C-alpha positions in Angstrom: 0.0 0.0 0.0 1.5 3.4 -1.1 2.4 5.9 1.6 0.3 9.1 1.9 2.2 12.0 0.3 1.5 15.2 2.3 3.0 17.7 -0.1 0.8 17.0 -3.2 -2.3 16.9 -1.0 -1.3 20.2 0.6 -0.6 21.7 -2.8 -4.0 20.6 -4.1 -5.6 22.1 -1.0 -3.8 25.4 -1.5 -4.9 25.6 -5.2 -8.5 24.9 -4.3 -8.4 27.5 -1.5 -6.9 30.0 -3.8 -9.5 29.4 -6.5 -12.3 29.8 -3.9 -10.7 33.1 -2.7 -10.4 34.4 -6.2 -14.0 33.4 -7.0 -15.2 35.1 -3.8 -13.3 38.3 -4.5 -14.6 38.3 -8.1 -18.2 38.0 -6.9 -17.7 40.7 -4.3 -16.2 43.0 -7.0 -19.0 42.3 -9.4 -21.5 43.0 -6.7 -19.8 46.2 -5.8 -19.6 47.3 -9.5 -23.3 46.5 -9.9 -24.1 48.5 -6.8 -22.2 51.5 -8.2 -23.9 51.1 -11.5 -27.3 51.0 -9.8 -26.6 54.1 -7.9 -25.3 55.9 -10.9 -28.4 55.0 -12.9 -30.6 56.1 -10.1 -28.8 59.4 -9.8 -29.1 60.0 -13.5 -32.8 59.0 -13.7 -35.2 61.7 -14.5 -37.3 62.5 -11.5 -40.9 63.7 -12.0 -43.6 64.9 -9.5 -47.3 65.2 -10.4 -49.4 67.5 -8.2 -53.2 67.1 -8.2 -55.9 69.2 -6.7 -58.3 66.3 -6.4 -58.2 62.5 -6.1 -56.5 60.1 -8.5 -59.7 58.0 -9.0 -62.1 60.7 -10.2 -62.4 59.1 -13.7 -61.9 62.5 -15.1 -59.4 65.4 -15.1 -57.1 64.1 -12.3 -57.1 60.4 -13.1 -56.4 61.1 -16.8 -53.2 62.9 -15.7 -52.0 60.0 -13.6 -52.9 57.5 -16.3 -51.0 59.6 -18.8 -47.8 59.7 -16.7 -48.0 56.0 -15.9 -48.1 55.3 -19.6 -45.2 57.7 -20.4 -43.1 56.3 -17.5 -42.8 53.0 -19.4 -41.4 54.8 -22.4 -39.0 57.3 -20.7 -38.1 55.4 -17.6 -38.5 58.3 -15.1 -39.3 58.0 -11.5 -42.7 59.4 -10.5 -44.1 60.8 -7.3 -47.7 61.8 -6.9 -49.2 64.3 -4.4 -53.0 64.4 -4.7 -55.9 66.1 -2.9 -53.8 69.2 -2.3 -55.4 72.2 -0.7 -54.5 75.6 -2.1 -52.4 76.5 1.0 -50.4 73.2 0.7 -49.2 73.7 -2.9 -46.3 76.1 -2.4 -44.7 73.9 0.4 -45.3 70.7 -1.6 -43.7 72.2 -4.7 -40.7 73.5 -2.7 -40.3 70.1 -1.0 -39.9 68.3 -4.4 -37.7 71.0 -5.8 -35.4 71.0 -2.8 -35.1 67.2 -3.3 -33.7 67.8 -6.8 -36.8 66.8 -8.8 -36.2 67.6 -12.4 -39.8 68.2 -13.5 -42.8 69.2 -11.4 -46.2 69.1 -13.1 -49.2 70.9 -11.6 -52.4 69.6 -13.2 -54.5 72.8 -13.3 -54.5 76.6 -13.1 -54.4 76.5 -9.3 -50.7 75.5 -9.4 -49.5 78.4 -11.5 -49.2 81.1 -8.8 -47.6 78.8 -6.2 -45.1 77.6 -8.8 -44.2 81.2 -9.5 -43.4 81.7 -5.9 -41.1 78.7 -5.8 -39.6 78.7 -9.3 -37.1 81.6 -8.7 -35.4 79.7 -5.9 -34.9 76.4 -7.8 -33.7 77.3 -11.3 -32.7 73.7 -12.1 -36.2 72.4 -11.7 -38.8 72.8 -14.4 -42.4 73.8 -13.3 -45.3 73.1 -15.6 -48.9 74.1 -15.0 -52.1 74.9 -16.9 -53.9 78.2 -17.9 -51.9 80.5 -15.6 -48.8 82.7 -15.9 -45.2 81.6 -16.2 -42.8 84.5 -15.7 -39.6 82.6 -15.0 -37.4 80.8 -17.5 -37.9 77.4 -15.7 -41.7 77.7 -15.9 -44.2 76.7 -18.6 -47.9 77.1 -18.6 -50.0 75.1 -21.1 -53.1 76.7 -22.6 -55.7 75.0 -24.7 -56.3 76.9 -28.0 -60.1 76.9 -27.6 -61.3 79.6 -30.0 -60.9 77.4 -33.2 -62.3 74.5 -31.3 -65.4 76.5 -30.4 -65.6 77.5 -34.1 -65.8 73.9 -35.3 -68.4 73.0 -32.7 -70.5 76.1 -33.6 -70.3 75.1 -37.2 -71.6 71.6 -36.4 -74.4 72.9 -34.2 -75.6 75.4 -36.8 -75.5 72.7 -39.5 -77.7 70.3 -37.4 -80.3 72.7 -36.0 -83.7 72.7 -37.5 -85.2 75.4 -35.2 -82.5 78.0 -35.9 -81.6 78.1 -32.2 -78.5 76.5 -30.6 -77.4 76.5 -27.0 -74.1 76.7 -25.1 -73.9 75.7 -21.4 -70.7 76.8 -19.8 -69.0 77.7 -16.5 -68.7 81.4 -16.1 -64.9 81.6 -16.0 -62.5 83.7 -18.1 -60.7 80.8 -19.9 -64.1 79.8 -21.4 -64.7 83.1 -23.2 -62.5 82.4 -26.2 -64.4 79.2 -27.0 -67.7 81.0 -26.8 -66.4 83.6 -29.2 -65.3 80.8 -31.6 -68.6 79.1 -31.2 -70.5 82.2 -32.3 -68.2 82.6 -35.3 -68.8 79.0 -36.4 -72.6 79.5 -36.1 -72.4 82.8 -38.0 -70.3 81.1 -40.8 -73.2 78.7 -41.4 -76.1 81.0 -40.9 -76.1 84.6 -39.5 -79.8 84.1 -38.7 -79.2 81.2 -36.3 -79.5 82.4 -32.7 -77.0 81.4 -30.0 -78.5 81.0 -26.5 -75.8 81.0 -23.8 -76.4 79.5 -20.3 -74.0 80.4 -17.5 -73.3 78.1 -14.6 -71.2 79.5 -11.7 -69.4 76.4 -10.8 -68.3 73.1 -12.4 -70.2 71.1 -9.7 -73.4 73.2 -9.9 -75.6 70.5 -11.5 -78.9 72.0 -10.4 -78.1 75.3 -12.2 -76.9 73.5 -15.3 -80.1 71.4 -15.5 -82.2 74.6 -15.0 -80.6 76.6 -17.8 -80.8 73.5 -20.1 -84.5 73.3 -19.5 -84.9 77.0 -20.2 -83.0 76.7 -23.5 -85.2 73.8 -24.6 -88.3 75.7 -23.6 -87.0 78.6 -25.8 -86.8 76.3 -28.8 -83.1 75.3 -28.8 -82.6 71.9 -30.4 -78.8 71.5 -30.3 -76.8 72.1 -27.0 -73.1 72.2 -26.5 -72.1 71.6 -22.8 -68.6 72.2 -21.5 -69.0 71.7 -17.8 -67.4 68.2 -17.5 -68.9 67.5 -14.1 -72.5 68.4 -15.2 -72.3 67.2 -18.8 -74.0 63.9 -17.9 -77.0 65.7 -16.5 -77.2 68.2 -19.3 -77.0 65.5 -22.0 -79.6 63.4 -20.2 -81.9 66.3 -19.9 -81.6 67.1 -23.6 -82.2 63.4 -24.4 -85.5 63.5 -22.5 -86.7 66.3 -24.8 -85.3 64.6 -27.9 -82.8 67.4 -28.3 -79.3 66.9 -29.8 -76.2 67.7 -27.7 -72.5 67.9 -28.1 -70.2 66.6 -25.4 -66.9 67.8 -24.1 -63.4 66.6 -22.9 -64.2 62.8 -23.3 -66.2 60.9 -25.9 -69.7 61.2 -24.3 -71.8 59.6 -27.0 -72.3 56.6 -24.7 -74.6 58.8 -22.5 -77.2 59.2 -25.2 -76.1 57.5 -28.5 -79.1 58.6 -30.4 -78.8 62.3 -29.4 -75.1 63.1 -28.9 -73.8 64.4 -32.3 -70.2 64.2 -31.2 -67.9 65.4 -28.4 -65.0 67.9 -28.6 -62.4 66.0 -26.7 -59.4 67.2 -24.8 -56.8 64.5 -25.1 -54.8 64.8 -21.8 -52.6 61.9 -22.8 -51.5 63.7 -26.0 -50.9 66.9 -24.0 -48.5 65.1 -21.6 -46.9 63.2 -24.5 -45.9 66.5 -26.1 -44.7 67.9 -22.7 -42.5 64.9 -22.0 -41.2 64.6 -25.6 -40.2 68.3 -25.6 -38.8 68.3 -22.1 -36.6 65.3 -22.7 -35.3 66.8 -26.0 -34.6 70.1 -24.2 -37.1 71.9 -26.4 -40.0 72.6 -24.0 -40.6 76.4 -24.3 -40.8 78.7 -21.4 -43.8 80.9 -20.7 -47.2 80.4 -22.3 -47.6 77.5 -24.8 -50.7 76.8 -26.8 -51.9 73.3 -27.6 -54.9 72.7 -29.7 -56.3 71.1 -32.9 -52.9 71.1 -34.7 -51.2 69.2 -31.9 -54.1 66.7 -31.7 -54.9 67.8 -28.1 -58.3 69.0 -29.2 -60.3 66.8 -31.6 -63.7 65.6 -32.4 -64.8 62.2 -31.4 -66.4 60.0 -34.0 -69.7 61.5 -35.1 -73.0 59.9 -34.3 -75.0 58.2 -37.1 -77.4 61.2 -37.2 -74.7 63.5 -38.7 -74.9 63.2 -42.5 -71.8 62.4 -44.4 -72.0 65.7 -46.3 -71.8 67.7 -43.0 -68.8 65.6 -41.8 -67.0 66.4 -45.0 -67.8 70.1 -44.6 -66.4 70.0 -41.1 -63.2 68.3 -42.4 -62.8 71.1 -44.9 -63.3 73.7 -42.2 -60.7 71.9 -40.0 -58.1 72.1 -42.8 -58.8 75.8 -43.2 -58.3 76.4 -39.5 -55.1 74.4 -39.4 -53.7 76.3 -42.4 -54.5 79.7 -40.7 -51.3 81.4 -39.4 -53.3 83.4 -37.0 -52.8 82.8 -33.2 -56.3 82.3 -31.9 -55.8 82.7 -28.2 -57.2 80.4 -25.5 
């Protein structure tokens, strides 16, 4: 029987131990490099905050913003923080908190965020603040405005084409941003027929359903047979009231033909997703303008839903021609 040789065995043990040590060090090094890479990617990742006045589940204005950002997050890979149900006196502090934590882009989904953003923006020049329908005096601010006058023009054109009584109605919230669309609506009606009468019903608040229903009934009693309603919150009730009297209506913001398929001619939609697509695309390219920016028909932010079956093909073609004329116009319509 051969004798046990200690040196070859010891040598083999040393080799195995050395290989284990090298492997261990390699794995530790790789883990360390991965950690550094992770931290580096996190540090370079675009950081976005979305501020909402209301809840994220309202199935309307606020939820559409969150859904839009969630969709865009998959494409651009940014991190997203959401602050919702913010009271007016909380907005300035909330915006400052995100800016002081080096957020790159802070989005305020509404006009209520514009003034607080102005208070904060000057102190955080490396953060971009975006809001809607307000002012934006600093270079790191942008306020988005919907170009509603040409939109109103097309709706007025449709209403005047579809009326048989020669009377069309417009139910709206009595706020300054709505005035451009009313002016456009009157122009569209006049283009079709100067003799067609426009009856305007003012509602003091977006949630004042009772007043909206009352003015709708008054319009119908006065002979109006086509009603455009731009209240969002009360559109369901206005359209339902019009349907009861077999009166046509035109919806707003979303495709609202489902409410009364036989009586909703179409809806003038505001595509919030498209709005945020443009904002993110321009921001990531470094081309998002400062100050006031208009989005409208040309950008696909405002657009008609599919028409109801009661709208003749001839009228659809006429509206398409009017849309092309509006898009070719170099005039800034205002919003």
